[in-house]
C-alpha positions in Angstrom: 104.4 126.8 -97.6 102.0 128.0 -100.4 100.4 125.6 -103.1 101.6 125.9 -106.8 101.2 129.3 -108.1 97.8 129.4 -110.4 99.2 131.0 -114.0 97.3 134.3 -114.0 98.3 137.6 -116.4 100.2 139.8 -114.0 98.5 142.7 -115.7 95.2 141.4 -114.4 96.5 140.8 -110.9 97.6 144.2 -110.7 94.6 145.6 -112.2 92.8 143.5 -109.5 94.9 144.8 -106.7 94.4 148.3 -107.9 90.7 148.1 -107.9 91.0 146.5 -104.2 93.1 149.3 -102.8 90.8 151.7 -104.6 87.9 150.5 -103.1 86.4 148.3 -105.5 84.7 144.9 -105.3 86.5 141.5 -106.9 85.4 138.3 -107.7 88.1 135.5 -107.0 88.5 131.9 -106.5 89.3 130.4 -103.0 89.6 126.9 -101.6 85.8 125.8 -102.0 84.0 128.5 -104.0 84.2 132.1 -105.5 84.6 134.7 -103.2 83.6 138.3 -103.1 86.4 140.5 -102.2 87.4 143.9 -101.0 89.6 146.2 -98.9 88.5 145.7 -95.0 88.5 149.4 -94.4 86.5 150.0 -97.5 83.1 150.5 -95.9 81.4 151.5 -99.1 82.9 148.5 -101.0 81.9 146.5 -98.0 78.3 147.7 -98.1 78.2 147.0 -101.7 79.2 143.4 -100.9 76.4 143.0 -98.1 73.8 144.5 -100.5 74.9 142.1 -103.6 74.8 139.0 -101.2 71.4 140.6 -98.8 73.7 139.8 -96.0 72.7 141.7 -92.7 75.9 143.5 -91.4 75.3 142.0 -87.9 76.6 138.5 -89.3 80.1 139.6 -89.4 82.6 138.8 -92.5 85.5 136.8 -93.2 89.2 138.2 -93.5 91.8 136.5 -95.7 95.5 136.9 -95.9 98.7 135.9 -97.5 100.2 135.7 -94.0 99.5 136.2 -90.6 101.1 139.7 -90.5 98.4 140.9 -92.5 95.5 140.2 -90.0 97.4 141.2 -87.2 95.9 144.9 -86.8 92.7 143.4 -86.7 93.0 141.0 -83.8 94.2 140.8 -80.4 97.2 138.3 -79.0 96.0 135.1 -77.8 97.7 133.0 -75.5 100.8 130.9 -77.3 99.3 127.6 -77.0 96.1 128.9 -78.6 98.2 130.7 -81.5 100.5 127.6 -82.0 97.3 125.6 -82.6 96.0 128.6 -85.2 98.8 128.8 -86.8 99.8 125.0 -87.4 96.8 124.9 -90.0 98.0 128.0 -92.1 98.3 128.4 -95.1 95.4 126.3 -95.4 91.4 125.8 -95.5 90.9 126.5 -91.6 89.2 129.6 -90.4 89.6 130.7 -87.0 87.7 133.1 -84.7 90.2 135.4 -83.1 89.2 138.3 -80.6 89.0 141.6 -82.6 91.2 144.4 -81.9 89.8 147.4 -80.4 90.1 149.5 -83.5 88.6 146.4 -85.6 85.5 148.1 -87.5 82.1 146.9 -86.6 81.5 146.2 -90.3 83.6 143.5 -90.5 82.6 142.0 -86.7 79.2 142.4 -87.0 77.4 141.7 -83.4 80.6 139.7 -82.4 83.7 140.6 -80.3 85.5 137.9 -82.7 86.6 138.3 -86.2 86.6 135.3 -88.7 90.4 134.9 -90.1 92.2 132.8 -92.5 95.7 132.5 -93.8 94.7 131.1 -97.3 96.9 128.2 -99.1 94.8 129.2 -102.3 97.6 130.6 -104.6 95.6 133.5 -106.5 93.6 134.4 -103.6 96.7 134.5 -101.4 98.6 136.4 -104.8 95.9 139.0 -104.7 96.5 139.9 -100.6 100.0 140.2 -101.8 99.9 142.1 -104.7 97.1 144.5 -102.5 99.0 144.7 -99.6 96.1 143.9 -97.4 93.7 141.2 -96.3 90.8 140.9 -98.1 87.0 140.5 -97.0 85.9 137.4 -98.3 82.5 136.0 -98.5 81.1 133.6 -101.0 79.8 134.9 -104.1 76.1 134.3 -104.1 72.9 136.1 -103.0 71.6 135.0 -99.7 69.8 131.3 -99.6 71.4 130.6 -103.1 74.4 128.2 -104.0 77.9 129.7 -103.7 79.6 130.3 -107.4 82.2 127.8 -108.0 83.0 129.1 -111.8 83.7 132.6 -113.1 80.8 132.1 -115.5 78.4 131.5 -112.3 79.7 134.7 -110.5 79.1 136.6 -113.9 75.4 135.0 -113.9 74.9 136.0 -110.3 76.4 139.5 -109.5 78.7 140.3 -112.7 77.0 143.8 -113.1 77.7 144.8 -109.4 81.2 143.6 -109.4 84.4 145.8 -110.6 86.4 142.7 -111.7 86.1 138.8 -111.8 89.8 137.0 -111.4 89.2 134.0 -113.1 91.0 130.5 -112.1 90.0 127.3 -110.5 88.9 126.9 -106.8 91.2 124.4 -104.7 88.3 121.9 -104.9 87.1 121.7 -101.5 83.3 120.3 -101.5 82.4 122.7 -98.7 83.1 125.9 -97.6 86.4 126.1 -94.9 85.2 125.1 -91.1 85.1 127.9 -88.8 86.5 127.2 -85.5 86.6 129.4 -82.4 90.1 129.8 -80.8 89.3 130.4 -77.6 87.1 127.4 -76.8 88.3 125.0 -79.8 84.2 125.1 -80.7 83.2 124.0 -83.9 81.1 126.8 -85.3 80.9 125.9 -89.1 81.5 122.6 -90.4 83.7 122.3 -93.7 
């Protein structure tokens, strides 16, 4: 179940979804911080996000989605017991590394054979994925080595001129980014 809906202008949400589908970069709130998002197959938009952040492509990126069906084209099936554990925490603030599908673009996986994915419980982020009809690349809105933006104003200050739209709203209030676990081993890759 998703959390209660965040009030947002339907026009603004449609505008953000249109930009995403057209290869734009949109900043939006997530569970802990604002994220920079784009269509995962829009290589130029992904390149813009990496340039804004100063992030090497080898690190890979996270995809967020409104439901697991949006992520399925990007990941390979895993054992039923593993998938049961992954799905038990979604939607929610848990990011999992799943094996990337053979067609998953290298700009998403970086130097890895896995892809970081999350079915978000953040109502505005999920609504954006729904409206755009796609999962989103989602990485914190900040320059490398700087604190992640926790408000629309902070996004505007750090990278406002380099993005196409800021979708304003509250984060879910988590103190730290979502934890990342490897689905195959259960190993904690990033603590929350």
